[in-house]
N, C-alpha and C positions, 0 to 999 in steps of 0.2 A: 903511210899515217898523214892525215890531217896537222897542216900548220896547227897552232893554236892564235888564237885570234886576239890581238892584245886593243883596249879603246886607250887612248892613253890624251887626259883633256889638262891641256898647261898654256896656260897664256902667254909666258914668259920664252920667245922667238928661240932662242939660244940652248936652254935647258930642253925643248919640246924638240929639237931637230936632233940636237947630241945623240936625248935619251932612243928617241926612235931607229938613229944609226946604230946606237950599241942594240936594243932591241930584235933587230932585223938580222944582222951579223949573227945572235944567238940564236935566230931561227923562226924567229914568232912574224908574225902578219901584223904591223900596225897600222892601224888609225889614228892619226893623230891629228884633236881640235883643238883651236884656240880657245874656245871660253864655254861657258855651261849648255847654253841654249844650243848651242851646236853642238856639243858634246849629246845632250837629250836626243837628240834630232838621229843622229849617227848611229848613237845605240839602238835606239826604234827600227832602225831602217837596215841594220848590220848584224843585232843581236849578236856582239863579240860573247866568247871564252870569257875574259876577264878584263874587268875597268880598272886603269890607274888614275886618279882621280887628285888635282892642284885644291889646297882647301879657297885657294882664295884667286876667287875665279871673276870676270866681269859678265855681268848680262845675268846670270846663276852662278851663286856660290857653290862650292866642290859639295857643302854637305846637304843645300837641298838637293843637290843633282841625286847626290846619293840615298837620299832620302826616295826622292822620285823614280831611280832606278831600284830601287828596292820594291817600291811598291809593285811595280812591274814583273820584276825579277827574281831567283835567287844567286842569279851571277853572279863571281865574286868581286867584290870590291876590297883595293887597296889606297890608303889617303896618302897625297904628299904634303906632310907641314912643315913651316920651315921650320915649328920652334915646340921642342921635347915637350917642354911645360907647358902649350898653351892649351888652353882650355878647348881650343877646334879641334885637339886627338880625340878627346873625349866629347865633344859632340859628335864628330863623326867616327866612329865607333859606336854611339847610342841613334846615330842614323841608320846604324846596318852594316856598316863600313866592317870585315874582317879582321883588317892588320891597317897599319901604317908605317910610311917609312918617312925620316926626318931629313930634311932638308939643308944643307947641302948631304948630296949620299956620295956614296963610292958606286960604281956599277957593278962590282961584286954584289955588295950587299943587298942590295934592289931585285937581280936577279936569283939571288937565294930565297928570297923570301915571296918573288912570284912561281918560282919555282917548289915552293912548299906549301902555298897557298892551293896550287894546281894539283899539289900530289893528294892532299886533300879533298879537293873538288872530284877526285878522279878523271881529272885530264891528264894525258900525257904529253903529246903535240910537240911544240918545239921546245919543251924544256925537259923531255928526254926522260920523264921521269916513272918509278911503278904508281900502281894507282896504289892507293893506303886501305888497308886493309881495318876492317871495325873492328874493335873487340868484340870478346862475348863469345856463348857458344850458339847463336839463334836461337829461334822460341819468342815466343812471348812473355815477358815481364811483367810483374802487377807489383803496384807500390800504390795501395789505395783506390784513390775511381783514377789511377793513371796508368795507362800500359802503352809498355814499349815494345815494339815489334821488332826483334835485330834482324828478321829475315826481310821482310818485304822494306824495311826503313820507313814506317809510318810509326805516330804517335798518337794516342787518344786519350781524354780524359770527359771521364763519367757519358764514355760510348762515343763523344764527338770528337772529330779530326782534327787534329793538332797541327798548327804549318810554322813548320820550325826552315831555315837556313841549312844549308849543310854542317858550318860548322858549330851554329849550335846542335844540332841531331848527333855530330860526335860529342862536342861536351858530354849530354846527353848521358851516349853508350857509357862512356868511361865512368860514368858517376851511376848506371845500371850494372855495370859487370860487377861494382866492387861496393852494396850500399850498407849503408853504413859504416864506410872506411874516407877517415880524410885523405882527400888530396891537395897535395901543396898547389899553391901557383906557378911555382915553378914545374912542379911535376904536369900540371897541367900543359904550361907553356908547351915540355918537351913532346904530351904525348898527343898534346889537340893538334897544337901552331907547329910542331914539329923544328919546333928553337932548338940548337944541338949547344946551344950558349944563351947567356942569361939576356932576357925580354923584358920589355915593359909591362909587368903584371896590370897594371892599368886594361889592358887588351883583358885579361881575365875577368875582373874583376866586372868588368860594361856587360860583358856577353853572360856573364854568369845574372845582371840581373834583367837581363833581357831572356833569358831561358824562365827566370821565375816569373817574368809575367804573362806568362803565355802555358807554363803548366801548375802555375800555383805558389806564392811567396812565400809558404811553409812547407816549400815541398823540397827544396835544396839550404840545408844550414851552416851558420857564418861557422866559425871555428875561432873564435879569435885567435889572431897570432899560428896559429896553423893553416888554415884553411877553409875549406868547402867542404859537405857530403852528403848524402841523398839520406833524409829519412826512411827507412824501411817498411 
């Protein structure tokens, strides 16, 4: 089984070297870069399986780098932020990141987040996990002008294809499997992000916003105090 290739972009030499060693000990192949511009070059040249991006980077910040990567690929992206309450977290998620980890981070927490993302995206590699299963029984589900092909993993709106990231697709599959049913943020964190522990619900909220922008703003309804539901 091929090693999972991680692109790690971090300007702090100590953090970059220590984290690279930890990732390599865990079975990953790592390309480590010290700034955003070299990180973008490495991404384009090597096409890694996952990218870990620090928010504060010289040359090109991590949010801008994430946006450039997302313009070209659906590769999973995890942002590294120094402050959990920073606006940078939301900006990174809005730019297309799939998750974030707060610095300073425990190595086991980072590895768990990486494995969870890779399982969602169907990578095993160095993470040693199993492929995630999509909810639902298969076939084409229709919700007004929205069609979800759960076998082909394709989405169409008014007959036109809709490009979703794997995380957005899994989120939509959860809603599609139970239209009209309210799904709490905690339940979505557990099912989509594979969190077996409490997580930051901002991850869910931002991804729902991104999904709405693609499938229709009124297709997913907010049930205040409870969560979200897909209008059937």
